[in-house]
C-alpha positions, -999 to +999 in steps of 0.1 A: -208+110-043-212+080-020-183+066+001-184+035-020-177+055-052-149+074-035-133+042-022-136+025-056-119+055-073-092+055-047-087+018-053-083+025-090-057+052-083-039+030-058-038+001-083-025+023-111+002+037-088+012+002-077+017-007-113+038+024-119+059+017-088+063-019-098+076-008-132+100+016-116+112-012-093+117-036-121+138-011-141+152+012-114+169-017-096+178-036-128+215-037-122+215-043-085+221-075-066+189-095-063+195-098-025+200-061-022+182-049+009+167-018-007+154-038-036+138-063-013+121-035+007+108-020-025+094-053-037+077-059-003+061-024-004+049-029-040+034-064-032+015-051-002+005-020-022-011-042-049-028-065-024-044-036-005-054-018-037-075-049-045-088-049-009-100-014-015-122-027-042-138-051-017-141-023+009-161-002-016-188-029-014-188-033+024-214-018+046-189+007+060-168+016+029-155+049+045-142+031+076-126+002+058-112+024+030-097+049+054-080+023+074-066+005+043-054+038+027-038+050+060-022+016+064-008+016+028+005+051+033+023+042+065+035+007+057+042+009+020+051+045+020+078+041+046+092+011+029+092+028-005+109+058+011+136+038+027+142+017-004+147+048-026+166+070-002+183+047+022+168+068+050+152+046+077+137+075+096+101+066+086+106+029+091+092+032+127+057+039+113+056+007+092+042-014+121+014+011+127+006+008+090+004-030+093-020-027+121-042-002+101-042-026+072-053-055+094-080-033+109-091-023+074-096-060+064-115-065+096-137-034+089-148-050+057-167-075+079-188-047+094 
């Protein structure tokens, strides 16, 4: 299986999980204040999760899909994952890795250029 096929499949899984997380956020925070910090964190994580799931589709067609895909997936895990975690648990312990995730996502976009 080529790197492009693997990245395309990971993009599909990521997109599906972004939809599921978005549905959870829409219903799980239904009765909370719209300005609630945890809800805002969740919505931010979900938005970036969606955007970068689509970027994975583009990465699958780049000349270095494994590099771009790895950076995008790592970035989503660190950035979106830490925000999802904090929004659902209130625990900010993983929040410190969010900036590293952001840098990895930027690097992933730039790797698509390669």
